[in-house]
C-alpha positions in Angstrom: 0.0 0.0 -0.1 1.1 3.5 -0.8 -0.1 6.6 1.0 -0.2 10.2 0.4 -1.7 13.8 1.0 -3.1 15.0 -2.2 -4.7 18.3 -3.2 -3.6 22.0 -3.5 -6.0 23.9 -1.5 -7.8 21.3 0.4 -5.8 18.6 1.5 -7.0 14.9 1.8 -5.0 11.5 2.6 -5.4 8.6 0.6 -4.1 5.2 0.0 -3.4 3.2 -3.0 -2.2 -0.3 -4.0 -3.1 -4.0 -4.8 -4.3 -4.6 -1.2 -6.8 -1.6 -1.4 -8.0 -2.8 -4.7 -8.6 -6.4 -3.5 -10.4 -5.2 -0.4 -12.7 -3.1 -2.3 -13.3 -5.9 -5.0 -13.9 -8.5 -2.0 -16.5 -5.9 -0.6 -18.4 -5.6 -3.8 -18.5 -9.1 -4.8 -19.7 -10.4 -1.2 -23.2 -11.0 0.1 -25.2 -8.6 2.2 -24.5 -8.9 6.0 -21.6 -11.1 5.6 -17.7 -10.5 5.4 -16.0 -12.0 2.7 -12.3 -12.9 3.2 -9.4 -14.1 0.9 -7.8 -17.5 1.5 -4.7 -15.6 2.9 -6.8 -14.0 5.8 -8.6 -17.3 6.1 -5.2 -19.1 6.8 -4.5 -16.8 9.7 -7.9 -17.2 11.4 -9.1 -20.7 10.6 -7.9 -22.2 13.9 -9.4 -19.4 16.1 -12.2 -21.1 18.2 -14.5 -18.0 17.7 -14.2 -17.8 13.9 -16.6 -19.7 11.4 -16.1 -19.2 7.7 -18.0 -20.9 5.0 -16.1 -21.6 1.7 -17.4 -20.2 -1.3 -17.1 -21.3 -5.0 -14.4 -19.4 -6.7 -15.4 -15.9 -6.9 -14.2 -13.8 -10.1 -12.5 -10.7 -8.7 -12.5 -7.8 -11.5 -9.0 -7.4 -12.7 -7.6 -10.3 -10.4 -9.3 -13.5 -11.9 -10.6 -16.5 -9.7 -10.3 -16.2 -5.9 -11.0 -18.8 -3.3 -12.8 -16.9 -0.8 -14.7 -17.7 2.4 -17.5 -15.9 4.1 -18.8 -15.3 7.6 -22.4 -16.4 8.6 -25.1 -13.7 8.0 -26.0 -11.4 10.9 -29.1 -9.2 11.5 -29.8 -6.0 13.2 -32.1 -6.4 16.4 -34.4 -3.4 16.4 -35.1 -4.0 20.1 -33.1 -1.7 22.3 -33.9 -3.7 25.2 -32.4 -6.9 23.8 -29.3 -8.1 25.7 -27.4 -8.5 22.4 -27.8 -4.7 21.6 -28.5 -3.8 18.2 -26.5 -6.4 16.5 -27.5 -10.0 16.6 -24.9 -12.7 15.4 -25.8 -16.0 14.5 -22.3 -17.2 15.6 -19.7 -15.2 17.3 -16.5 -14.8 15.6 -13.2 -12.8 16.1 -14.3 -10.3 13.3 -17.6 -9.3 15.1 -15.7 -8.3 18.1 -14.0 -5.5 16.0 -17.5 -4.0 15.1 
């Protein structure tokens, strides 16, 4: 990843690079209410007790080709403010949901 400040009168910080492009493509080719990850991330997290990932068929990532990806179970927002889970209800907790 490369980062920098761009602009002449109004400055803005931005990042560019392959990792940024892959992350964007993973998000746009994912499913609603799920987190899609590459096999590299899956290999780092697969042994975590709290992580559950379901394999997907190879996904065609624009400009990159076919990727083996994994996806988290879907979650739903709970509209009941009195709910012990708060507003987010997760079918199975995972390490990724602790970051939300």
